[in-house]
C-alpha positions in Angstrom: -3.3 13.1 -1.1 -3.4 9.8 -3.0 0.0 9.5 -4.4 2.6 7.0 -3.2 4.6 9.5 -1.1 3.4 11.0 2.2 2.0 14.5 1.8 4.7 15.8 4.2 5.0 19.3 2.9 1.3 20.1 3.1 1.0 18.4 6.5 4.0 20.4 7.8 2.5 23.7 6.5 -0.7 23.1 8.5 0.6 21.0 11.4 -0.4 23.4 14.2 -3.7 24.8 12.9 -7.2 23.5 12.9 -8.1 25.6 9.9 -6.9 22.9 7.4 -7.3 19.2 7.8 -4.8 16.9 5.9 -5.5 13.3 4.9 -2.7 11.3 3.2 -2.8 7.8 1.8 0.7 6.7 1.1 3.3 3.9 1.1 5.0 3.5 4.4 7.3 0.9 5.8 9.0 1.7 9.1 11.9 -0.7 8.4 12.5 0.3 4.8 12.1 4.0 5.3 10.4 4.7 1.9 10.9 8.4 1.1 10.2 10.7 2.8 10.1 8.3 5.8 7.2 10.3 7.4 3.5 9.7 7.8 3.1 7.3 10.6 -0.5 6.6 11.7 0.5 8.2 15.0 1.3 11.5 13.4 -1.9 13.5 14.0 -0.9 17.2 14.2 0.3 19.4 17.0 -1.1 22.1 19.2 -4.3 23.5 17.8 -3.8 21.2 14.8 -3.9 18.0 16.9 -6.2 15.5 15.2 -6.3 17.7 12.0 -3.7 15.4 10.3 -4.7 11.9 9.3 -2.1 9.5 7.9 -3.0 6.2 6.2 0.2 4.3 5.8 -0.1 1.4 3.3 2.2 -1.5 2.5 3.7 -1.8 -1.0 1.7 -3.8 -3.5 -1.8 -2.5 -2.7 -4.1 -2.8 -5.6 -7.3 -1.0 -6.7 -9.7 -3.2 -4.7 -7.8 -3.1 -1.5 -7.1 0.6 -1.8 -10.8 1.5 -2.4 -12.0 -0.7 0.4 -9.9 1.5 2.8 -10.2 4.8 1.0 -13.9 5.1 0.8 -14.5 4.3 4.5 -11.8 6.6 5.7 -12.7 9.5 3.4 -16.5 9.2 4.1 -15.9 9.1 7.9 -13.5 12.0 7.8 -15.9 14.2 5.8 -18.8 13.3 8.2 -16.7 14.3 11.2 -14.9 17.3 9.9 -17.5 18.7 7.5 -15.1 20.5 5.2 -16.1 23.6 3.2 -13.6 22.7 0.5 -11.8 19.5 -0.5 -8.5 19.5 -2.4 -7.4 16.2 -3.9 -3.8 15.7 -4.9 -3.4 12.8 -7.4 0.3 12.1 -8.1 0.7 9.3 -10.7 3.5 7.5 -8.9 1.1 5.2 -7.2 0.3 3.6 -10.6 1.5 0.0 -11.3 4.9 0.0 -12.9 6.2 3.2 -11.4 9.9 2.9 -11.0 9.9 4.4 -7.5 6.6 3.5 -5.8 5.4 0.0 -5.0 1.6 0.3 -5.4 -0.3 -1.7 -8.0 -3.0 0.9 -8.8 -4.3 1.4 -12.3 -5.6 4.6 -13.9 -9.1 3.3 -13.3 -8.2 3.0 -9.6 -7.1 6.6 -9.5 -10.2 7.6 -11.4 -12.4 5.7 -9.0 -10.9 7.7 -6.1 -11.6 10.9 -7.9 -15.2 9.8 -8.6 -15.6 8.9 -4.9 -14.5 12.4 -3.9 -16.9 14.0 -6.4 -19.9 12.3 -5.0 
């Protein structure tokens, strides 16, 4: 999930199972409580789903270069460790620069680069 909000609904649906692994890159600020206020790095799943949820909380203002320096390393390591059969990528546009709600500074090229990375 690469949009500006935490993928809380998908994470919640699979929180206690090891059949689906969730990975969310999102804006998070403990003090400001950016909606939905979830997705702390310590949130890793529960029961059989423990360590099947990965949250990558990011500060407002992240740009393409900073995002991709983090994104590629985390995605590649996650794929190496979990060896998924299927990857589903959620690409909300609210992480684009100028969005009235989100605080990221990503461009459409930045989003496209994330998609290209996943396709390889």
